[in-house]
N, C-alpha and C positions, 0 to 999 in steps of 0.2 A: 634835357633829353639822355638817357642814360644808356650804357653799353647795356647789351646782351649777350655778348658772347665773350666767354673767358677760357683760357687755358685750363682745362680740368686738371692735367698733370700739375701744373705749377701751384693752383690752387689746392692740392692733395699734400704737396710737399711743403707748402706754407703753413698748411694747418698742423701738419705734425713737427714741424721749423719750430714754430710759434707755442706748440702744447709743451713740447720737450723744454723750450728756454726757460718756463714759469718756474720748473724747479731747479735750474742750474745758474740761471741769470738773475741777480737780486735786482738789477735795473728793469729787465723785462717784465719782473714780478708785479715792482711798484707799478710800471707802468700800465699793466693790466689791472690792479688793483684800482688804480686810478678811474680807469675807464668803467668799470664797475660801479664804482662808487658814483661816477656820473649820471648812471643808468643805462647804461647798455647791457645786453644780454653776454652770455659767454661769447657766443659764435661771433658777435658783432666786434666785442672787447679784442677778442683774439685775431679778427680779420685784421682789426685797427693795427694791431702789435705787429702782424707779419708786414703790412704797408710800410711800418717805421721800419722793418730790419730789411725791407727792400731799397727803401731810400737812402740806409745806410751803406749796403752792398754797392749801392751805384755811386754814392759819393766816396767809398772807398776804392772802388774800381778806377773811377776817373782820375784821381789823385795818387794812385799808385801806394797807398797808404794799406798799413795793418788795421784791423778793428781792436778798438779802443774802447772799453765799456765806459769808462768816465767822461769821455768824451760823446759817446752815442746818447748816454741817458742823463745829460747835464743838467738838464732841470731837476732834477732830483739831489737831495742833499748828500754829498760826499761821505758824510759820516756812516752811511747805509751800507755804501758798498766796499767789499772785501779789500784788503789792503793788497797793493801788488807784491807779488813774491819777488826778492831781490836778487 
């Protein structure tokens, strides 16, 4: 049984968040591209990316940690991620 009610404001913010991250985050872009290659349409791949971001946000809040893209998208080879500025 699927849920038919959602928070429209959260969904709208998530759509913008995921869309904006495609140009600024190599890890997010790679995740989106993998979902598209797996057969997802644009909206489904973007929704999956947003769900992943929500999971990462929950993790960071629970453990009082800062977001780290190398940890968030660890399944991606590290060579594709930009080097951290020292």
